[in-house]
PyMOL commands that place a pseudoatom at each C-alpha (Angstrom):
pseudoatom trace, name=CA, resn=MET, resi=1, chain=A, elem=C, hetatm=0, pos=[0.270, 28.850, 1.826]
pseudoatom trace, name=CA, resn=SER, resi=2, chain=A, elem=C, hetatm=0, pos=[-1.799, 25.696, 1.754]
pseudoatom trace, name=CA, resn=ILE, resi=3, chain=A, elem=C, hetatm=0, pos=[-0.503, 22.162, 2.031]
pseudoatom trace, name=CA, resn=THR, resi=4, chain=A, elem=C, hetatm=0, pos=[-0.511, 20.540, -1.389]
pseudoatom trace, name=CA, resn=PRO, resi=5, chain=A, elem=C, hetatm=0, pos=[0.009, 16.865, -2.180]
pseudoatom trace, name=CA, resn=GLU, resi=6, chain=A, elem=C, hetatm=0, pos=[3.424, 17.772, -3.577]
pseudoatom trace, name=CA, resn=ILE, resi=7, chain=A, elem=C, hetatm=0, pos=[4.553, 19.420, -0.335]
pseudoatom trace, name=CA, resn=LEU, resi=8, chain=A, elem=C, hetatm=0, pos=[3.225, 16.469, 1.660]
pseudoatom trace, name=CA, resn=SER, resi=9, chain=A, elem=C, hetatm=0, pos=[5.097, 14.037, -0.603]
pseudoatom trace, name=CA, resn=ALA, resi=10, chain=A, elem=C, hetatm=0, pos=[8.397, 15.883, -0.426]
pseudoatom trace, name=CA, resn=GLY, resi=11, chain=A, elem=C, hetatm=0, pos=[8.043, 16.149, 3.363]
pseudoatom trace, name=CA, resn=ALA, resi=12, chain=A, elem=C, hetatm=0, pos=[7.385, 12.430, 3.577]
pseudoatom trace, name=CA, resn=GLY, resi=13, chain=A, elem=C, hetatm=0, pos=[10.550, 11.826, 1.576]
pseudoatom trace, name=CA, resn=VAL, resi=14, chain=A, elem=C, hetatm=0, pos=[12.544, 13.870, 4.064]
pseudoatom trace, name=CA, resn=LEU, resi=15, chain=A, elem=C, hetatm=0, pos=[11.036, 11.914, 6.972]
pseudoatom trace, name=CA, resn=VAL, resi=16, chain=A, elem=C, hetatm=0, pos=[11.767, 8.568, 5.292]
pseudoatom trace, name=CA, resn=SER, resi=17, chain=A, elem=C, hetatm=0, pos=[15.375, 9.557, 4.771]
pseudoatom trace, name=CA, resn=LEU, resi=18, chain=A, elem=C, hetatm=0, pos=[15.794, 10.745, 8.346]
pseudoatom trace, name=CA, resn=PHE, resi=19, chain=A, elem=C, hetatm=0, pos=[14.246, 7.492, 9.567]
pseudoatom trace, name=CA, resn=LEU, resi=20, chain=A, elem=C, hetatm=0, pos=[16.587, 5.406, 7.421]
pseudoatom trace, name=CA, resn=GLU, resi=21, chain=A, elem=C, hetatm=0, pos=[19.621, 7.357, 8.546]
pseudoatom trace, name=CA, resn=PHE, resi=22, chain=A, elem=C, hetatm=0, pos=[18.966, 7.852, 12.263]
pseudoatom trace, name=CA, resn=PHE, resi=23, chain=A, elem=C, hetatm=0, pos=[16.706, 5.056, 13.600]
pseudoatom trace, name=CA, resn=PRO, resi=24, chain=A, elem=C, hetatm=0, pos=[19.323, 3.161, 15.679]
pseudoatom trace, name=CA, resn=LYS, resi=25, chain=A, elem=C, hetatm=0, pos=[18.720, -0.546, 15.024]
pseudoatom trace, name=CA, resn=PHE, resi=26, chain=A, elem=C, hetatm=0, pos=[17.537, -0.058, 11.478]
pseudoatom trace, name=CA, resn=LYS, resi=27, chain=A, elem=C, hetatm=0, pos=[20.520, 2.204, 10.672]
pseudoatom trace, name=CA, resn=THR, resi=28, chain=A, elem=C, hetatm=0, pos=[23.111, -0.500, 11.477]
pseudoatom trace, name=CA, resn=TRP, resi=29, chain=A, elem=C, hetatm=0, pos=[21.431, -2.921, 9.104]
pseudoatom trace, name=CA, resn=TYR, resi=30, chain=A, elem=C, hetatm=0, pos=[20.811, -0.203, 6.474]
pseudoatom trace, name=CA, resn=ASP, resi=31, chain=A, elem=C, hetatm=0, pos=[24.429, 1.044, 6.489]
pseudoatom trace, name=CA, resn=GLN, resi=32, chain=A, elem=C, hetatm=0, pos=[25.727, -2.438, 5.637]
pseudoatom trace, name=CA, resn=LEU, resi=33, chain=A, elem=C, hetatm=0, pos=[23.793, -2.520, 2.366]
pseudoatom trace, name=CA, resn=LYS, resi=34, chain=A, elem=C, hetatm=0, pos=[25.169, -1.390, -0.987]
pseudoatom trace, name=CA, resn=ASN, resi=35, chain=A, elem=C, hetatm=0, pos=[24.122, 2.084, -2.121]
pseudoatom trace, name=CA, resn=SER, resi=36, chain=A, elem=C, hetatm=0, pos=[21.912, 0.621, -4.858]
pseudoatom trace, name=CA, resn=TYR, resi=37, chain=A, elem=C, hetatm=0, pos=[19.988, -1.472, -2.307]
pseudoatom trace, name=CA, resn=GLN, resi=38, chain=A, elem=C, hetatm=0, pos=[19.655, 1.545, -0.027]
pseudoatom trace, name=CA, resn=ALA, resi=39, chain=A, elem=C, hetatm=0, pos=[18.116, 3.506, -2.896]
pseudoatom trace, name=CA, resn=LEU, resi=40, chain=A, elem=C, hetatm=0, pos=[15.724, 0.631, -3.654]
pseudoatom trace, name=CA, resn=ILE, resi=41, chain=A, elem=C, hetatm=0, pos=[14.570, 0.557, -0.031]
pseudoatom trace, name=CA, resn=ALA, resi=42, chain=A, elem=C, hetatm=0, pos=[13.950, 4.308, -0.133]
pseudoatom trace, name=CA, resn=LEU, resi=43, chain=A, elem=C, hetatm=0, pos=[12.030, 3.877, -3.392]
pseudoatom trace, name=CA, resn=GLY, resi=44, chain=A, elem=C, hetatm=0, pos=[10.012, 1.079, -1.790]
pseudoatom trace, name=CA, resn=PHE, resi=45, chain=A, elem=C, hetatm=0, pos=[9.025, 3.379, 1.070]
pseudoatom trace, name=CA, resn=ALA, resi=46, chain=A, elem=C, hetatm=0, pos=[8.007, 6.021, -1.488]
pseudoatom trace, name=CA, resn=VAL, resi=47, chain=A, elem=C, hetatm=0, pos=[5.824, 3.563, -3.396]
pseudoatom trace, name=CA, resn=VAL, resi=48, chain=A, elem=C, hetatm=0, pos=[4.192, 2.230, -0.215]
pseudoatom trace, name=CA, resn=PHE, resi=49, chain=A, elem=C, hetatm=0, pos=[3.530, 5.770, 1.058]
pseudoatom trace, name=CA, resn=GLY, resi=50, chain=A, elem=C, hetatm=0, pos=[1.994, 6.786, -2.267]
pseudoatom trace, name=CA, resn=PHE, resi=51, chain=A, elem=C, hetatm=0, pos=[-0.277, 3.768, -2.521]
pseudoatom trace, name=CA, resn=ILE, resi=52, chain=A, elem=C, hetatm=0, pos=[-1.406, 4.152, 1.093]
pseudoatom trace, name=CA, resn=ILE, resi=53, chain=A, elem=C, hetatm=0, pos=[-2.521, 7.733, 0.408]
pseudoatom trace, name=CA, resn=PHE, resi=54, chain=A, elem=C, hetatm=0, pos=[-4.144, 6.691, -2.876]
pseudoatom trace, name=CA, resn=GLY, resi=55, chain=A, elem=C, hetatm=0, pos=[-5.902, 3.720, -1.279]
pseudoatom trace, name=CA, resn=PHE, resi=56, chain=A, elem=C, hetatm=0, pos=[-7.146, 5.687, 1.729]
pseudoatom trace, name=CA, resn=ASN, resi=57, chain=A, elem=C, hetatm=0, pos=[-8.500, 8.356, -0.592]
pseudoatom trace, name=CA, resn=CYS, resi=58, chain=A, elem=C, hetatm=0, pos=[-10.272, 5.823, -2.831]
pseudoatom trace, name=CA, resn=LEU, resi=59, chain=A, elem=C, hetatm=0, pos=[-11.862, 4.271, 0.264]
pseudoatom trace, name=CA, resn=GLY, resi=60, chain=A, elem=C, hetatm=0, pos=[-12.999, 7.730, 1.390]
pseudoatom trace, name=CA, resn=TRP, resi=61, chain=A, elem=C, hetatm=0, pos=[-11.079, 7.629, 4.670]
pseudoatom trace, name=CA, resn=TRP, resi=62, chain=A, elem=C, hetatm=0, pos=[-9.261, 10.946, 4.226]
pseudoatom trace, name=CA, resn=ALA, resi=63, chain=A, elem=C, hetatm=0, pos=[-11.816, 12.802, 2.143]
pseudoatom trace, name=CA, resn=GLY, resi=64, chain=A, elem=C, hetatm=0, pos=[-11.580, 16.532, 2.820]
pseudoatom trace, name=CA, resn=LYS, resi=65, chain=A, elem=C, hetatm=0, pos=[-9.044, 16.173, 5.641]
pseudoatom trace, name=CA, resn=ILE, resi=66, chain=A, elem=C, hetatm=0, pos=[-5.796, 16.433, 3.691]
pseudoatom trace, name=CA, resn=PRO, resi=67, chain=A, elem=C, hetatm=0, pos=[-5.009, 17.019, 0.027]
pseudoatom trace, name=CA, resn=THR, resi=68, chain=A, elem=C, hetatm=0, pos=[-5.967, 13.850, -1.758]
pseudoatom trace, name=CA, resn=ILE, resi=69, chain=A, elem=C, hetatm=0, pos=[-5.468, 12.103, -5.048]
pseudoatom trace, name=CA, resn=GLU, resi=70, chain=A, elem=C, hetatm=0, pos=[-8.505, 11.444, -7.231]
pseudoatom trace, name=CA, resn=CYS, resi=71, chain=A, elem=C, hetatm=0, pos=[-9.380, 7.835, -8.037]
pseudoatom trace, name=CA, resn=THR, resi=72, chain=A, elem=C, hetatm=0, pos=[-9.060, 8.397, -11.784]
pseudoatom trace, name=CA, resn=ASN, resi=73, chain=A, elem=C, hetatm=0, pos=[-6.431, 7.995, -14.494]
pseudoatom trace, name=CA, resn=ALA, resi=74, chain=A, elem=C, hetatm=0, pos=[-5.279, 11.533, -13.756]
pseudoatom trace, name=CA, resn=GLY, resi=75, chain=A, elem=C, hetatm=0, pos=[-5.042, 10.547, -10.095]
pseudoatom trace, name=CA, resn=VAL, resi=76, chain=A, elem=C, hetatm=0, pos=[-2.755, 7.637, -10.953]
pseudoatom trace, name=CA, resn=GLN, resi=77, chain=A, elem=C, hetatm=0, pos=[-0.508, 10.019, -12.916]
pseudoatom trace, name=CA, resn=GLU, resi=78, chain=A, elem=C, hetatm=0, pos=[-0.456, 12.338, -9.913]
pseudoatom trace, name=CA, resn=LEU, resi=79, chain=A, elem=C, hetatm=0, pos=[0.373, 9.338, -7.702]
pseudoatom trace, name=CA, resn=LEU, resi=80, chain=A, elem=C, hetatm=0, pos=[3.403, 8.523, -9.856]
pseudoatom trace, name=CA, resn=TRP, resi=81, chain=A, elem=C, hetatm=0, pos=[4.514, 12.155, -9.652]
pseudoatom trace, name=CA, resn=MET, resi=82, chain=A, elem=C, hetatm=0, pos=[4.200, 12.066, -5.855]
pseudoatom trace, name=CA, resn=ILE, resi=83, chain=A, elem=C, hetatm=0, pos=[6.171, 8.823, -5.636]
pseudoatom trace, name=CA, resn=PHE, resi=84, chain=A, elem=C, hetatm=0, pos=[8.907, 10.573, -7.595]
pseudoatom trace, name=CA, resn=LEU, resi=85, chain=A, elem=C, hetatm=0, pos=[8.765, 13.534, -5.184]
pseudoatom trace, name=CA, resn=VAL, resi=86, chain=A, elem=C, hetatm=0, pos=[8.945, 11.296, -2.102]
pseudoatom trace, name=CA, resn=PHE, resi=87, chain=A, elem=C, hetatm=0, pos=[11.927, 9.431, -3.551]
pseudoatom trace, name=CA, resn=SER, resi=88, chain=A, elem=C, hetatm=0, pos=[13.671, 12.651, -4.640]
pseudoatom trace, name=CA, resn=GLY, resi=89, chain=A, elem=C, hetatm=0, pos=[13.124, 14.291, -1.263]
pseudoatom trace, name=CA, resn=SER, resi=90, chain=A, elem=C, hetatm=0, pos=[14.442, 11.176, 0.436]
pseudoatom trace, name=CA, resn=GLN, resi=91, chain=A, elem=C, hetatm=0, pos=[17.592, 11.009, -1.678]
pseudoatom trace, name=CA, resn=VAL, resi=92, chain=A, elem=C, hetatm=0, pos=[18.416, 14.702, -1.389]
pseudoatom trace, name=CA, resn=THR, resi=93, chain=A, elem=C, hetatm=0, pos=[17.995, 14.583, 2.386]
pseudoatom trace, name=CA, resn=TYR, resi=94, chain=A, elem=C, hetatm=0, pos=[20.112, 11.436, 2.592]
pseudoatom trace, name=CA, resn=LEU, resi=95, chain=A, elem=C, hetatm=0, pos=[22.941, 13.128, 0.693]
pseudoatom trace, name=CA, resn=GLY, resi=96, chain=A, elem=C, hetatm=0, pos=[22.746, 16.048, 3.103]
pseudoatom trace, name=CA, resn=VAL, resi=97, chain=A, elem=C, hetatm=0, pos=[22.685, 14.097, 6.377]
pseudoatom trace, name=CA, resn=ARG, resi=98, chain=A, elem=C, hetatm=0, pos=[24.611, 10.884, 5.687]
pseudoatom trace, name=CA, resn=ASN, resi=99, chain=A, elem=C, hetatm=0, pos=[27.840, 12.130, 7.236]
pseudoatom trace, name=CA, resn=ILE, resi=100, chain=A, elem=C, hetatm=0, pos=[26.375, 13.803, 10.318]
pseudoatom trace, name=CA, resn=GLY, resi=101, chain=A, elem=C, hetatm=0, pos=[27.907, 12.318, 13.430]
pseudoatom trace, name=CA, resn=LYS, resi=102, chain=A, elem=C, hetatm=0, pos=[30.602, 10.352, 11.591]
pseudoatom trace, name=CA, resn=LYS, resi=103, chain=A, elem=C, hetatm=0, pos=[34.198, 10.948, 12.543]
pseudoatom trace, name=CA, resn=PRO, resi=104, chain=A, elem=C, hetatm=0, pos=[36.563, 11.877, 9.705]
for i in range(1, 104): cmd.bond("trace and resi %d" % i, "trace and resi %d" % (i + 1))
show_as sticks, trace
zoom trace
């Protein structure tokens, strides 16, 4: 099995969610926010991650090293799909791990 941009995106979403839920100082601040703001922060991470990959690819920094997104209209559509995957992976992971370590 080869690593595709979709697998990379979903994995990044999982990592973002784990970061938001378990990074000690950030978690205290993050837990005080409303759920809608928490989702917006996760979406923001997804957008930033997607545009970093897209930008690095367009600059030729990652060419041939990891699956990349083309610098075309089709590439932008793929970027939007990957942002959706990062956000979805993040939200699903958050729902699965949000109660770990909390006392009933």
